Structures are given as structure tokens and as C-alpha cells.
C-alpha positions as CSV (number, residue, x, y, z in Angstrom):
1,M,-11.0,36.0,0.9
2,G,-7.7,37.6,-0.2
3,K,-5.5,36.7,-3.0
4,Q,-4.8,33.0,-3.3
5,T,-1.3,31.6,-3.1
6,Y,-0.2,28.3,-4.6
7,L,2.8,26.7,-3.1
8,V,4.8,24.4,-5.5
9,A,7.4,22.0,-4.3
10,V,10.1,21.6,-7.0
11,D,13.2,19.5,-7.1
12,G,14.3,19.7,-10.8
13,S,12.5,16.5,-11.8
14,E,10.1,16.3,-14.7
15,W,7.3,15.6,-12.3
16,S,7.9,18.8,-10.4
17,A,8.1,20.7,-13.7
18,R,4.6,19.4,-14.6
19,A,3.4,20.5,-11.1
20,A,4.9,24.0,-11.8
21,D,3.1,24.2,-15.2
22,Q,-0.2,23.2,-13.6
23,A,0.1,25.8,-10.8
24,V,1.0,28.6,-13.1
25,K,-1.7,27.7,-15.6
26,L,-4.3,27.7,-12.8
27,A,-2.8,30.9,-11.3
28,K,-3.3,32.7,-14.6
29,Q,-7.0,31.7,-14.5
30,T,-7.6,32.6,-10.8
31,G,-5.2,35.6,-10.3
32,A,-3.2,33.6,-7.6
33,S,0.4,34.1,-6.9
34,V,2.8,31.1,-7.0
35,H,5.5,30.4,-4.4
36,F,8.1,27.8,-5.5
37,I,10.1,26.0,-2.9
38,S,13.1,23.8,-3.2
39,V,14.2,22.0,-0.1
40,I,17.7,20.7,0.4
41,S,17.0,17.6,2.3
42,T,19.0,17.0,5.5
43,S,19.1,13.3,4.8
44,E,21.0,13.8,1.6
45,Y,23.9,15.7,3.2
46,Q,23.7,14.4,6.8
47,S,26.9,12.4,6.6
48,M,28.9,15.4,5.3
49,L,27.7,18.0,7.9
50,K,28.1,18.3,11.7
51,V,25.0,18.0,13.9
52,D,22.8,21.1,13.4
53,Q,25.0,22.5,10.7
54,S,23.3,24.2,7.7
55,P,24.5,23.8,4.2
56,S,26.9,26.3,2.8
57,E,25.7,29.3,0.8
58,E,27.4,27.7,-2.2
59,L,25.1,24.6,-1.9
60,K,22.0,26.8,-1.6
61,E,23.1,28.9,-4.6
62,A,23.8,25.7,-6.6
63,N,20.3,24.5,-5.8
64,R,18.8,27.8,-6.8
65,A,20.8,27.8,-10.1
66,E,19.8,24.2,-10.9
67,V,16.2,24.1,-9.7
68,L,14.7,27.6,-9.3
69,S,16.5,29.8,-11.8
70,P,15.1,27.8,-14.8
71,I,11.6,28.1,-13.3
72,E,12.0,31.8,-12.8
73,A,13.1,32.2,-16.4
74,K,10.4,30.0,-17.8
75,Y,7.6,32.0,-16.1
76,A,9.1,35.5,-16.1
77,D,6.6,36.7,-18.8
78,S,3.6,34.6,-17.5
79,G,1.9,37.6,-15.8
80,V,1.8,35.6,-12.6
81,E,3.4,36.9,-9.4
82,I,6.2,34.4,-8.6
83,E,8.4,34.0,-5.6
84,C,11.1,31.3,-5.2
85,Q,12.9,30.1,-2.0
86,V,15.5,27.5,-1.1
87,L,15.2,25.9,2.4
88,W,17.2,23.4,4.3
89,G,15.7,20.5,6.3
90,H,13.0,17.9,6.0
91,P,11.0,18.5,2.8
92,V,7.6,17.7,4.3
93,E,8.1,19.8,7.4
94,N,9.5,22.8,5.4
95,I,6.7,22.7,2.8
96,H,4.1,22.4,5.6
97,E,5.5,25.3,7.5
98,L,5.8,27.5,4.5
99,A,2.2,26.6,3.5
100,K,1.1,28.0,6.9
101,T,3.3,31.1,6.8
102,T,2.3,32.1,3.3
103,N,-1.4,31.2,3.8
104,A,-1.2,28.9,0.8
105,T,-4.5,27.8,-0.5
106,M,-3.2,24.8,-2.4
107,I,0.0,22.8,-2.6
108,F,1.2,21.4,-5.9
109,V,3.7,18.5,-6.0
110,G,4.8,16.0,-8.6
111,R,3.7,12.4,-8.2
112,R,7.3,11.4,-8.0
113,G,10.5,13.1,-7.1
114,R,14.0,12.8,-8.3
115,S,14.7,9.5,-6.6
116,R,12.5,6.5,-6.9
117,V,14.5,4.7,-4.2
118,A,14.1,7.6,-1.8
119,D,10.4,7.6,-2.4
120,I,10.2,3.9,-1.4
121,V,12.6,4.0,1.5
122,L,11.8,7.3,3.1
123,G,8.2,7.8,2.0
124,S,7.3,10.4,-0.6
125,V,6.9,14.1,0.0
126,A,3.4,13.9,-1.5
127,N,2.4,11.1,0.9
128,G,3.8,13.0,3.9
129,L,2.0,16.2,2.9
130,A,-1.3,14.3,2.5
131,H,-1.1,13.4,6.2
132,K,0.0,16.8,7.4
133,A,-1.2,19.7,5.2
134,G,-4.4,21.5,6.1
135,V,-5.0,22.7,2.5
136,P,-5.8,20.8,-0.7
137,I,-2.8,19.1,-2.4
138,V,-2.7,18.8,-6.1
139,L,-0.7,15.7,-7.0
140,V,0.4,16.1,-10.6
141,P,1.3,12.9,-12.6
């Protein structure tokens, strides 16, 4: 078996920060690399965009600055190989696809996301991944 990769879904919430901490802590112990992903959900911006339109580069850069840059800075000296990526679309689908393409051995997600209402109405990312992912999911409280 090659080097392990842990995929961590982050959204800037305290729950995703704890998931990031757990993934990096375990990666230090196992020598795994960590791939952080932040997904700009189509449902949040659907009314502002035309059909099949992607978000602007400014929106992606704003997401990177708000969500991923603090993570990159926090773990820069951790000794863990880290990669970060912003994607656009449905969070569960994007995380699932990236898990496949990176050969992730585990997916880390926070128990809750930024929006409690979205978790109730749309179904949580963690719950969606539990039904779709083919690798273990670490649900961090």
C-alpha cells in the first residue's frame, strides 16, 4: 500500500477546524498527506448565476482566503504534506469524486457545517458522504 491520503472537507466552521486538527494529528503519526477541500455550493449562489455558470475567480479567491489560507498557515510547519483546493458544485459529489481521484484512504468532516438550517433542510454533507463514500469517514464532533 502506498502513502495514505486524508481528505478533509472544510468550510470555515469550528467543526471543520476540529476535523482539520484531527486529520493533521493522525497524518503526523502515520506519514499520510492531507488534502483540504472547500466546496462553493451551487445551492448558495444558484439564484445569482446563469444555468451552468461557474463562480467568478474572485469568489473562488475569497473562499480560498477565508477558508483555506488560514489552514495552510496553521499547518505550514507541521511536517505534513498539505494540499488545498477550492471546487464549485454539490459538496457531497465533489468530495466523493476527489476522494476517488486522490485515492483518499479516509475522509474527515465536522459533525456540523456552517449552517444548521442547511443541514436540516438539505441534509448534511457528512450524512450524504456516509451513503456514498467507499472509504472510512471520520466524523469529528
